[in-house]
N, C-alpha and C positions, 0 to 999 in steps of 0.2 A: 501493498500497497505505500508504504513513503515512496517507497526507489515511484512509482507512480504518479505520484505528490509530484517532486523533485522536476520527470520529465517534464511536466504537463507547465507548471512554471517556467522551467528554461527552454518550452515551447513556443509560449503565450512574450516569457520579453525576447525572443526572435520575434514572434509576428509585431513585438508592439516599435521593433527597433527599424526592421521592415518596412511598415508602416511612418515610420521617423522620416527615415530617409527619404520615403518617397511622395512624404511630403513638403519639405525641402524644398521645390522645382516651382509650389505654386505659390511656393512664399511668393521666394526672388521673383519670379515675371511677380508676380500683383507689385511687386513694391519697383520693380525695372519698368509695369507699365506704369507708374502714378509716376515717377524719376522721365522717363517718356516724356505726360503728360505737361510738368513743367519746363522743362530744355523748349515745348512746340511752343509754350506761350510766351517763356522768356522775347521766343523769338519771334514770334508775332510783333508783340512789343517793339523788339528792335525794327520792325520792317516799317512799322509809324513813327519813327522819331523820323528830323529832319538834317541832314549835311551839321551842322550845329552842333543839332542836342548830340549825335555820334561822340563828337572832335570830342567835346568835354564830354563825357562820357572813359575817351581813347586817354586828353590826358589823367582825366583823376590818376584812372587806372596810374599812367605810368607815374605819378609822381607819390599817387600811396607804394606805387613796389617803392620806390628813392627812402620813405619815409622807415619805410618800413628791415632796408634794412640796415638804408644810417643805422638802428634803433636798437639791431642786428648783433649789431659793430662798437655798441654798447654793456652791449651784454658781458656779467665775469665769467669765471668757468664752474665759479659756484654754478654756478643762472642758466648757463647753458647743460647743467648737473640736470638738473631741474628735470629742465625738461622735457629730455633722452628719459627720462624715468618713465616707463612704459608702464609699474605696476599704479598706479596714479591716476587718472577721473583727470579733463580738463578741465574740474571746475578748482578740482586741488591743488596742480601746473599750475592754475593760475593766484591761485590763494598761497601759494606757497611761494611766488615771483615778486608775487608783490609783494608779501611783507621781506624781499634781499635789497628790492629794488631802492636807488637811490638818489637825493633829492633832486637834480638835474636830470631824472629815466622815467621821475615821476612825474615831469615840468615837461618833457621832447612826450609823453604821453598823453598828454594833457589837449595844448595848443593841437598837437593832430587830433586828438581829436573834438575840440572846438572849431577846428579848420574845419574835415571833413565834413560836420553838422551843417556849419556855411555852404556849401557847396551842395548839402544835398536839399536846401535849402533852395537853391537858387537855380540845379534844373527842376526841380520841385514846381518853384518859378517857369519858370519853360513853358510847358507839358499841355500845348494845351487839351480840350474837356473830357474828346473819349478817349486821350495819352490818359490823363490825370486816370481818370477810370479806371481804364484796365491795370496801370502801376496802382491804386489799391489793393484793387481784385487778389491782383497777383505779390502785395507784401498778405492780404491778411491769408491769401490760398498760406504764401511758406510760413507768415507767424506759425497758426495750424497742425505743418509739418515737424517746427522746432519741436515744440507742444507736447504733439505725439513723441517729443524721439528723445524727452526732455527726462534726464534722472529720479524725476520723480514718478514715472510711466516705465523705469526695468527698465531706459536706453540709460548705457555709461557714455556712447556719445557726443559730443555736444560740439554748441562752437568754435571754432578757432579763429580766437584773433587777440587778436592789445589783451592786458589785465589794463578791467577797468583798478582807478583809484574811492 
């Protein structure tokens, strides 16, 4: 009797394992489909932008990249090690890094954040009503997806970016 029970448990475990493996592609397909829909919405939005708006976004991307590179150059070896530590979540890394930032690094991040906010506002002001509606709809959906991927919902992946003061 005991061996039959053990065999039944093993068989049930194997069935569950196989079923789980079979369901992985379905979950991955749903996530990929959602990502493709978001990418399509972004592309549709970008098609409505004027040449000047596209140039503004491109300049902004380049400036953000330069600022990020400049900030990374200021990091100490200890701070770089914090960022490389894969045993912590992004939020934990951000908090630990923030605790080690110098006054100069904090000022640099604050100035970058203020400039980014001004740039976002300038971009929003350049949008016509149709573009504004698409932009707001796209932002609402992305915020909803971020909330679904938040640690409170069991997902450790978080948006990466500069630590906030």
